[in-house]
OpenMM code with the backbone's topology and positions (N, CA, C; nanometers):
from openmm import Vec3, app, unit

residues = "UNK UNK UNK UNK UNK UNK UNK UNK UNK UNK UNK UNK UNK UNK UNK UNK UNK UNK UNK UNK UNK UNK UNK UNK UNK UNK UNK UNK UNK UNK UNK UNK UNK UNK UNK UNK UNK UNK UNK UNK UNK UNK UNK UNK UNK UNK UNK UNK UNK UNK UNK UNK UNK UNK UNK UNK UNK UNK UNK UNK UNK UNK UNK UNK UNK UNK UNK UNK UNK UNK UNK UNK UNK UNK UNK UNK UNK UNK UNK UNK UNK UNK UNK UNK UNK UNK UNK UNK UNK UNK UNK UNK UNK UNK UNK UNK UNK UNK UNK UNK UNK UNK UNK UNK UNK UNK UNK UNK UNK UNK".split()
positions = [
    Vec3(1.3651, -2.1610, 0.0153),
    Vec3(1.4119, -2.0608, 0.0030),
    Vec3(1.3542, -1.9199, -0.0838),
    Vec3(1.3940, -1.8232, -0.0460),
    Vec3(1.2476, -1.7112, -0.0871),
    Vec3(1.3517, -1.5993, -0.1909),
    Vec3(1.3370, -1.6897, -0.3320),
    Vec3(1.4283, -1.5893, -0.4187),
    Vec3(1.2883, -1.5926, -0.5397),
    Vec3(1.3832, -1.5007, -0.6526),
    Vec3(1.2752, -1.4699, -0.7446),
    Vec3(1.3024, -1.5199, -0.8632),
    Vec3(1.2652, -1.5439, -0.9568),
    Vec3(1.3086, -1.5820, -1.0825),
    Vec3(1.4443, -1.4983, -1.1597),
    Vec3(1.4759, -1.3737, -1.1267),
    Vec3(1.5844, -1.3056, -1.1458),
    Vec3(1.7162, -1.3366, -1.0854),
    Vec3(1.6848, -1.3543, -0.9594),
    Vec3(1.7756, -1.4001, -0.8565),
    Vec3(1.8448, -1.5407, -0.8854),
    Vec3(1.7077, -1.6339, -0.9671),
    Vec3(1.7552, -1.7697, -0.9508),
    Vec3(1.8611, -1.7622, -1.1025),
    Vec3(1.8437, -1.6589, -1.2273),
    Vec3(1.9066, -1.6591, -1.3675),
    Vec3(2.0069, -1.5525, -1.3400),
    Vec3(2.0584, -1.5120, -1.2049),
    Vec3(2.1370, -1.3962, -1.1629),
    Vec3(2.1291, -1.2643, -1.2677),
    Vec3(2.0000, -1.2373, -1.3082),
    Vec3(1.9747, -1.1227, -1.3640),
    Vec3(1.9183, -0.9979, -1.2366),
    Vec3(1.9126, -0.8797, -1.2841),
    Vec3(1.8823, -0.7867, -1.2040),
    Vec3(1.7279, -0.8365, -1.1983),
    Vec3(1.6110, -0.7634, -1.0978),
    Vec3(1.5148, -0.7964, -1.0886),
    Vec3(1.4758, -0.6488, -1.1485),
    Vec3(1.3946, -0.6425, -1.2413),
    Vec3(1.3397, -0.4898, -1.3083),
    Vec3(1.2274, -0.4725, -1.2132),
    Vec3(1.1308, -0.5607, -1.1407),
    Vec3(1.0290, -0.5338, -1.0677),
    Vec3(1.0873, -0.4827, -0.9183),
    Vec3(1.2247, -0.4763, -0.9019),
    Vec3(1.2355, -0.4224, -0.7663),
    Vec3(1.2057, -0.5447, -0.6744),
    Vec3(1.3173, -0.5412, -0.5356),
    Vec3(1.2624, -0.5738, -0.4576),
    Vec3(1.1625, -0.5418, -0.3237),
    Vec3(1.0982, -0.4782, -0.3612),
    Vec3(0.9982, -0.3884, -0.2986),
    Vec3(0.8678, -0.3341, -0.3552),
    Vec3(0.7501, -0.3281, -0.2854),
    Vec3(0.6267, -0.3273, -0.3406),
    Vec3(0.6367, -0.1719, -0.4342),
    Vec3(0.5804, -0.1419, -0.5332),
    Vec3(0.6077, -0.0534, -0.5890),
    Vec3(0.4337, 0.0482, -0.5338),
    Vec3(0.5043, 0.1321, -0.4500),
    Vec3(0.3975, 0.2112, -0.4151),
    Vec3(0.3739, 0.3783, -0.4605),
    Vec3(0.2857, 0.4416, -0.4622),
    Vec3(0.2452, 0.6088, -0.4630),
    Vec3(0.1401, 0.6321, -0.3389),
    Vec3(0.1901, 0.7624, -0.3408),
    Vec3(0.1370, 0.8259, -0.1937),
    Vec3(0.0790, 0.9698, -0.2638),
    Vec3(-0.0952, 0.9607, -0.2694),
    Vec3(-0.1447, 1.1022, -0.3086),
    Vec3(-0.2440, 1.1223, -0.1846),
    Vec3(-0.2590, 1.2909, -0.1490),
    Vec3(-0.2930, 1.3523, -0.0359),
    Vec3(-0.3785, 1.4465, -0.1166),
    Vec3(-0.5020, 1.4707, -0.0007),
    Vec3(-0.5622, 1.5683, -0.0908),
    Vec3(-0.6530, 1.6378, 0.0631),
    Vec3(-0.7547, 1.7408, 0.0348),
    Vec3(-0.8135, 1.7904, 0.1518),
    Vec3(-0.8842, 1.6982, 0.2510),
    Vec3(-0.9550, 1.5520, 0.2412),
    Vec3(-0.9899, 1.5141, 0.2805),
    Vec3(-0.9493, 1.3412, 0.2768),
    Vec3(-0.8506, 1.3340, 0.2112),
    Vec3(-0.8062, 1.1740, 0.1995),
    Vec3(-0.6550, 1.1394, 0.1951),
    Vec3(-0.6102, 1.0530, 0.2044),
    Vec3(-0.4866, 1.0211, 0.1904),
    Vec3(-0.5058, 0.9287, 0.1274),
    Vec3(-0.4358, 0.8660, 0.0105),
    Vec3(-0.4281, 0.7284, -0.1124),
    Vec3(-0.3018, 0.6737, -0.1115),
    Vec3(-0.3068, 0.5433, -0.0794),
    Vec3(-0.1395, 0.4506, -0.1110),
    Vec3(-0.2225, 0.3528, -0.2104),
    Vec3(-0.1209, 0.3638, -0.2899),
    Vec3(-0.1365, 0.2794, -0.4256),
    Vec3(-0.0350, 0.1570, -0.4216),
    Vec3(-0.0769, 0.0735, -0.4137),
    Vec3(0.0382, -0.0591, -0.4099),
    Vec3(0.0261, -0.0911, -0.5341),
    Vec3(0.1218, -0.1525, -0.6151),
    Vec3(0.1117, -0.2217, -0.7534),
    Vec3(0.1677, -0.3729, -0.7297),
    Vec3(0.0089, -0.4801, -0.6790),
    Vec3(0.1136, -0.5973, -0.6299),
    Vec3(0.0011, -0.6865, -0.7789),
    Vec3(0.0906, -0.6936, -0.9146),
    Vec3(0.0725, -0.7904, -1.0253),
    Vec3(0.0230, -0.9361, -0.9709),
    Vec3(-0.0713, -0.9760, -0.9870),
    Vec3(-0.0710, -1.1376, -0.9664),
    Vec3(-0.1048, -1.1424, -0.7965),
    Vec3(-0.1272, -1.0699, -0.7385),
    Vec3(-0.1748, -1.0945, -0.5772),
    Vec3(-0.2826, -1.1106, -0.5655),
    Vec3(-0.2933, -1.1954, -0.4817),
    Vec3(-0.4894, -1.2296, -0.4874),
    Vec3(-0.5164, -1.1629, -0.3035),
    Vec3(-0.6455, -1.1499, -0.3249),
    Vec3(-0.6962, -1.0726, -0.1718),
    Vec3(-0.6484, -1.1463, -0.0584),
    Vec3(-0.6384, -1.2811, -0.0701),
    Vec3(-0.6389, -1.4105, 0.0418),
    Vec3(-0.4518, -1.3690, 0.1035),
    Vec3(-0.3864, -1.2982, -0.0123),
    Vec3(-0.2144, -1.3282, 0.0315),
    Vec3(-0.1899, -1.1427, 0.0458),
    Vec3(-0.3173, -1.0602, 0.0910),
    Vec3(-0.2709, -0.9584, 0.1104),
    Vec3(-0.3014, -0.8974, 0.2554),
    Vec3(-0.2389, -0.8027, 0.3151),
    Vec3(-0.2771, -0.8010, 0.4582),
    Vec3(-0.2668, -0.6367, 0.4579),
    Vec3(-0.3375, -0.5663, 0.5247),
    Vec3(-0.3365, -0.4108, 0.5482),
    Vec3(-0.3855, -0.3779, 0.6658),
    Vec3(-0.2829, -0.3350, 0.7618),
    Vec3(-0.3262, -0.2806, 0.9008),
    Vec3(-0.3052, -0.1213, 0.9499),
    Vec3(-0.3786, -0.0608, 1.0030),
    Vec3(-0.3597, 0.0868, 1.0527),
    Vec3(-0.3803, 0.0347, 1.2693),
    Vec3(-0.2213, 0.0736, 1.2551),
    Vec3(-0.2014, 0.1120, 1.4154),
    Vec3(-0.1254, 0.2305, 1.4964),
    Vec3(-0.1500, 0.2709, 1.5564),
    Vec3(-0.0613, 0.4150, 1.5987),
    Vec3(0.0185, 0.5115, 1.4851),
    Vec3(-0.1013, 0.5203, 1.3927),
    Vec3(-0.0466, 0.6401, 1.2969),
    Vec3(0.0015, 0.5461, 1.1887),
    Vec3(0.0521, 0.4028, 1.2068),
    Vec3(0.1143, 0.3352, 1.0771),
    Vec3(0.0344, 0.2158, 1.0025),
    Vec3(0.0682, 0.2614, 0.8755),
    Vec3(-0.0528, 0.2017, 0.7702),
    Vec3(0.0713, 0.0738, 0.6997),
    Vec3(0.0195, -0.0516, 0.7778),
    Vec3(0.1427, -0.1544, 0.7132),
    Vec3(0.0730, -0.2349, 0.5894),
    Vec3(0.1368, -0.2917, 0.4763),
    Vec3(0.0880, -0.3425, 0.3710),
    Vec3(0.1813, -0.4595, 0.3737),
    Vec3(0.1328, -0.6024, 0.3297),
    Vec3(0.2445, -0.6992, 0.3627),
    Vec3(0.1363, -0.7741, 0.1968),
    Vec3(0.2625, -0.8021, 0.1234),
    Vec3(0.1698, -0.9521, 0.0025),
    Vec3(0.2559, -1.0246, -0.0363),
    Vec3(0.2027, -1.1170, 0.0130),
    Vec3(0.2575, -1.2594, -0.0317),
    Vec3(0.2449, -1.3388, -0.1131),
    Vec3(0.3475, -1.3790, -0.1988),
    Vec3(0.3463, -1.4629, -0.2773),
    Vec3(0.3803, -1.5978, -0.2744),
    Vec3(0.2920, -1.6630, -0.3272),
    Vec3(0.3298, -1.8123, -0.3362),
    Vec3(0.2798, -1.8767, -0.4562),
    Vec3(0.4358, -1.9542, -0.4885),
    Vec3(0.4423, -2.0103, -0.6647),
    Vec3(0.4099, -1.9259, -0.7599),
    Vec3(0.4663, -1.8472, -0.7491),
    Vec3(0.4411, -1.7488, -0.8378),
    Vec3(0.5424, -1.7122, -0.9435),
    Vec3(0.5354, -1.6902, -1.0375),
    Vec3(0.6281, -1.7359, -1.2068),
    Vec3(0.7555, -1.6345, -1.1512),
    Vec3(0.6968, -1.4931, -1.1323),
    Vec3(0.8296, -1.3680, -1.1362),
    Vec3(0.8752, -1.3829, -0.9904),
    Vec3(0.7579, -1.4017, -0.8847),
    Vec3(0.7973, -1.3774, -0.7515),
    Vec3(0.7732, -1.4493, -0.6376),
    Vec3(0.8121, -1.4642, -0.5431),
    Vec3(0.8080, -1.5333, -0.4251),
    Vec3(0.8130, -1.4853, -0.3011),
    Vec3(0.7958, -1.5173, -0.2072),
    Vec3(0.8048, -1.4452, -0.0766),
    Vec3(0.6912, -1.2950, -0.0567),
    Vec3(0.7498, -1.2859, 0.0871),
    Vec3(0.6814, -1.1559, 0.1382),
    Vec3(0.7592, -1.0476, 0.0944),
    Vec3(0.6775, -0.9191, 0.0733),
    Vec3(0.6910, -0.7735, 0.0289),
    Vec3(0.5871, -0.7098, 0.1450),
    Vec3(0.7208, -0.6227, 0.2149),
    Vec3(0.6199, -0.5349, 0.3336),
    Vec3(0.6560, -0.3984, 0.2972),
    Vec3(0.5728, -0.3032, 0.3069),
    Vec3(0.6041, -0.1772, 0.3464),
    Vec3(0.5111, -0.0970, 0.4504),
    Vec3(0.5392, 0.0161, 0.4731),
    Vec3(0.4418, 0.0732, 0.6170),
    Vec3(0.4676, 0.2290, 0.5683),
    Vec3(0.3790, 0.2643, 0.5800),
    Vec3(0.3495, 0.4410, 0.5708),
    Vec3(0.3039, 0.5015, 0.7481),
    Vec3(0.3717, 0.6396, 0.7849),
    Vec3(0.3140, 0.6832, 0.8631),
    Vec3(0.2523, 0.7789, 0.8231),
    Vec3(0.1255, 0.8120, 0.8975),
    Vec3(-0.0166, 0.9215, 0.8459),
    Vec3(-0.0737, 0.9107, 0.9457),
    Vec3(-0.0611, 1.0560, 0.9816),
    Vec3(-0.1339, 1.0982, 1.0900),
    Vec3(-0.2808, 1.1649, 1.1012),
    Vec3(-0.3437, 1.1658, 1.1655),
    Vec3(-0.4768, 1.2048, 1.1630),
    Vec3(-0.5799, 1.1348, 1.1047),
    Vec3(-0.5707, 1.0569, 1.0642),
    Vec3(-0.6373, 0.9327, 0.9795),
    Vec3(-0.7855, 0.8950, 1.0851),
    Vec3(-0.8836, 0.8636, 1.0330),
    Vec3(-0.9860, 0.8395, 1.0914),
    Vec3(-0.9995, 0.6667, 1.0352),
    Vec3(-0.9176, 0.5601, 1.1554),
    Vec3(-0.9096, 0.4177, 1.1228),
    Vec3(-0.9902, 0.3904, 1.0879),
    Vec3(-1.1419, 0.3786, 1.1386),
    Vec3(-1.2622, 0.3071, 1.1150),
    Vec3(-1.3156, 0.3544, 0.9560),
    Vec3(-1.2797, 0.4580, 0.8939),
    Vec3(-1.3289, 0.4835, 0.7488),
    Vec3(-1.2038, 0.4458, 0.6385),
    Vec3(-1.1072, 0.3321, 0.6852),
    Vec3(-1.0218, 0.2966, 0.5688),
    Vec3(-1.0647, 0.2243, 0.5247),
    Vec3(-1.0546, 0.2335, 0.3638),
    Vec3(-1.1336, 0.1017, 0.2401),
    Vec3(-1.0166, 0.0659, 0.1938),
    Vec3(-1.0266, -0.0266, 0.1442),
    Vec3(-0.8608, -0.1420, 0.0519),
    Vec3(-0.9499, -0.1850, -0.0315),
    Vec3(-0.9252, -0.1410, -0.1768),
    Vec3(-0.9721, -0.2406, -0.2860),
    Vec3(-0.8552, -0.2907, -0.3815),
    Vec3(-0.9004, -0.4257, -0.4215),
    Vec3(-0.7798, -0.5029, -0.5306),
    Vec3(-0.8585, -0.4663, -0.6522),
    Vec3(-0.7864, -0.4408, -0.7763),
    Vec3(-0.8592, -0.4630, -0.8858),
    Vec3(-0.7427, -0.4809, -1.0130),
    Vec3(-0.7344, -0.5616, -1.0691),
    Vec3(-0.6566, -0.5590, -1.1574),
    Vec3(-0.5242, -0.5820, -1.1173),
    Vec3(-0.4723, -0.6298, -1.0246),
    Vec3(-0.3332, -0.6217, -0.9416),
    Vec3(-0.3132, -0.4834, -0.8635),
    Vec3(-0.4124, -0.3860, -0.8662),
    Vec3(-0.3683, -0.2710, -0.7623),
    Vec3(-0.4338, -0.2543, -0.6674),
    Vec3(-0.3663, -0.2711, -0.5643),
    Vec3(-0.4084, -0.1908, -0.4300),
    Vec3(-0.4838, -0.0880, -0.3967),
    Vec3(-0.5564, -0.0101, -0.3827),
    Vec3(-0.5776, 0.0939, -0.3316),
    Vec3(-0.6294, 0.1178, -0.1885),
    Vec3(-0.5485, 0.2088, -0.1227),
    Vec3(-0.6186, 0.1818, 0.0187),
    Vec3(-0.6427, 0.3219, 0.0794),
    Vec3(-0.7908, 0.3614, 0.0796),
    Vec3(-0.8337, 0.5137, 0.1102),
    Vec3(-0.8389, 0.5253, 0.2284),
    Vec3(-0.7404, 0.6448, 0.2925),
    Vec3(-0.7460, 0.6717, 0.4315),
    Vec3(-0.7939, 0.8347, 0.4704),
    Vec3(-0.9386, 0.8256, 0.4903),
    Vec3(-1.0032, 0.9737, 0.5133),
    Vec3(-0.9406, 1.0191, 0.6760),
    Vec3(-0.9091, 1.1778, 0.6025),
    Vec3(-0.8594, 1.2262, 0.7931),
    Vec3(-0.9476, 1.2746, 0.8220),
    Vec3(-0.9364, 1.3059, 0.9707),
    Vec3(-1.0086, 1.3482, 1.0777),
    Vec3(-1.0657, 1.4817, 1.0477),
    Vec3(-1.1584, 1.5257, 1.1179),
    Vec3(-1.1770, 1.6670, 1.0536),
    Vec3(-1.1340, 1.7715, 1.1130),
    Vec3(-1.0363, 1.7301, 1.2106),
    Vec3(-0.9640, 1.8321, 1.2741),
    Vec3(-0.8017, 1.8348, 1.1830),
    Vec3(-0.7689, 1.7645, 1.1259),
    Vec3(-0.6899, 1.7774, 1.0156),
    Vec3(-0.7139, 1.8449, 0.9046),
    Vec3(-0.8490, 1.8687, 0.8152),
    Vec3(-0.8816, 1.9051, 0.6961),
    Vec3(-0.8676, 2.0496, 0.7188),
    Vec3(-0.7902, 2.1022, 0.6375),
    Vec3(-0.7794, 2.2577, 0.6188),
    Vec3(-0.9695, 2.3377, 0.6166),
    Vec3(-0.9185, 2.4325, 0.6928),
    Vec3(-1.0588, 2.5385, 0.7075),
    Vec3(-1.0351, 2.6705, 0.6515),
    Vec3(-1.0757, 2.6760, 0.5665),
    Vec3(-1.1196, 2.8117, 0.4811),
    Vec3(-1.1361, 2.9509, 0.5693),
    Vec3(-1.0753, 3.0175, 0.5493),
    Vec3(-1.0793, 3.1534, 0.6450),
    Vec3(-1.1515, 3.2690, 0.5456),
    Vec3(-1.2491, 3.3346, 0.6111),
    Vec3(-1.3509, 3.4201, 0.5518),
    Vec3(-1.3030, 3.5656, 0.5480),
    Vec3(-1.2553, 3.6329, 0.4639),
    Vec3(-1.1906, 3.7290, 0.4699),
    Vec3(-1.3240, 3.8526, 0.4875),
    Vec3(-1.2869, 3.9291, 0.5926),
    Vec3(-1.4620, 4.0462, 0.5983),
    Vec3(-1.3957, 4.1879, 0.5514),
] * unit.nanometer
topology = app.Topology()
chain = topology.addChain("A")
for resn in residues:
    res = topology.addResidue(resn, chain)
    for name in ("N", "CA", "C"):
        topology.addAtom(name, app.Element.getBySymbol(name[0]), res)
């Protein structure tokens, strides 16, 4: 049975039932930041296919969480081979470089 400590005691889950994520974008990259406290690298899966970034974090024998948490983002014009994921202090940062044709072009005024 997958349930967290809050459900066990009949309390509201202050961490929520989903992954806490933030999405940032600039001219060159898109960045997804996932708060995954207590997660270890072997229990995190990040994939990119057909313009969809899928993130899965599995907590096993965790104090506050147990089970699998998933989220996905639809992002177009990404260089799939350049995607980098880094886990540091419970924060997963996924950097997605944009294709050249998706980057804004500066128009020179003459």
